[in-house]
N, C-alpha and C positions, 0 to 999 in steps of 0.2 A: 362598056364605056370605061375609059381610063379616068381615074380620079386625079385631079391636079392638086398637089400639096403646095401650100404657100409656106415659105419659111418666115421666121420673125422679121427679117429684113424686108420682105415683100409686104407684109402687113403694115410695118412701120411706114414704108414708102407710100402705100395706099392711104394711110391715115393722114400723112403730111399733105399729100395732094388734095385730099378731100377738104382739109382745113384751109389750105390756100385758096381753093375754089370758093368755099363759103365766105372767106374773108373778102375776096374780090367781088363776089356778088353783093355782099353787104355794103362795101364801099360804093359800088356803082348805084345801088338803090338809094342810099342816103345822099350821095352827091347829086342825084336827080331831083331831090325834093325842092319845093319852092322856098325862096328867100328874096327879100327886097331890102337892099341897102343903098339908099341915096345919100344918107347922112345920118349922124346920130340923132336920136329923138330927144326932146326935153323929157327927162325922166319924171314921171308922176310920183307922188308920195307913195311909197311902198311900205305899208304897215299892216299888220294883222291884229293890233292891239296888244300883242305880247312882245314882238320884236319889230324893228324897222330897219330898212336898208338905206344907207347914204351912199350915193354915187360918188366915188373918190377919183375915178378916172374914166375917160373914154379914149381907148387906145386904137389908133388907126391900124388898118390891116397893112401887111407887108407882103405884097404879091411875090416878090423874089423868094421869100422864105415860105410862101404859101400859108401865111398867117392871115386870118380873117379879123375884121374889127371886133373889139370887145368892150364890154362895160365891166368895171370893177366896182365892187360895193363893200362897204364896211357893214357887218351885221352888228346891230346895236340893241341893247336892252336898256331902256332909259337913256342915260347919257354915257353908258359904258360900252365900249367896243368889245364884242365877245367873239368875233371871227371875221371871216371874209368869204365872199362868193364872187365868182365872175361868170359872165355870160358871153359866149363867143357867137357871133352872128354869121352863120354860113355853114357850109359843109365842105370838108376836104378829106383827102385820104388820111391825113394825120389825125383829124378829129374823130374818125371812126374809132381810133384807139384812145384818144384823149378826151373826147366828149365836148359838148357845147357848154356844160355846166361844170365848174370846179368849185369846191367849197372846203372850208376848214374852220372848225370851231375850236376856240382855245380850250385846252385840256380841262380846266376847272369848270367849264360850262357844258361839257359833253354829257350826253345821256338825257337831255331835256327836250329833244325833238327840234332844236333850233335849226339844224341843217335842213331838215325837211321843210320847215316853215319858210326858210330863206329860198329854197328851190321853188316853192309855190309862188312866192312874191315876185320872182323875176319873170314869171310866165307872161304877164301883160307886155313886157318889153319885147320878148321873143315874138309874141303875136303881132305887135306893131310892125315888125319886120317881115311879116308874112310866113313865119316859120310855123309848121304844124307839129313837128316832132323834134325832140331834143334827145341827144345821147348823154347819158351819165355813165362814166366808166370808173372802175376802181380796180386796184390790185386784187387778184383772186383770193388773196389771203386776208384782205381787209374786211372782216366780218361786220364791223360797225358800219362802214360805208354801204355794204351790201344791205344791211337792215334798213338804212335810210331809204334806199331805193325801193325796197319792198314795201315799207310803210307808206311811201309816196304813191304806191300803186303803179310804179314803173314796170314795164314788161321786161322780163329777163330775155335777152336775145340769145346770148351765148357767152361762153368763155373762149376768147380768141388768143391764139399764140401771137405774141407781140412781134410785129415786123422788125427785122434787124435794122432797117433804115431809120426807125423812129427814135426820137431823142429819149423816150422813156426806156427803150431797150438798152440804149447806151448808159442809162442811169441804173440799170439792173433789173427792171421789170421784165418778166418773161411771159406772163399771161395777164389778160385784162378781162374782167367781167364787163359785159356791155349791156346796158339797160336802155330802154326807149321810154321816154316820158311824153305823153300827148300834151300839147299846148292847150287844147280845148278843155 
């Protein structure tokens, strides 16, 4: 039997095709998950005794741009704003790379677990919209954000090559860690 030798170009092509297939399968899986959005809900008090979230905006979706509705929150400790978190309601091709949850804690308050606490606090809002799973993504070099996801118990799905059509690709991101957080 003749042995078939693959050169580096064939192996690279195979790796790219496998990555594209896994990405497409992931997008299709998450886009098929349930979500209910008739309107924004009245946001309950979101506090864990250490931090609380204040809803600062309810942003309507923009179907033309394939943007889903979202909630924006200030992350507060006492009367001080220490960061932000937003929750996107729905699933789209773009959110596979960008996630349903985005957060940022001000530099002087990092390292205290506030991002993870804020992520837990938005779960009832997602649940009210029938969502069962949320994606949290981060740049593959962002170790701090990766640790937040790991401490949350989010399941690491994969590191995906960023789609060239995505706005984050245009901003310079090439790979995205994708984590799945169960709403229950």
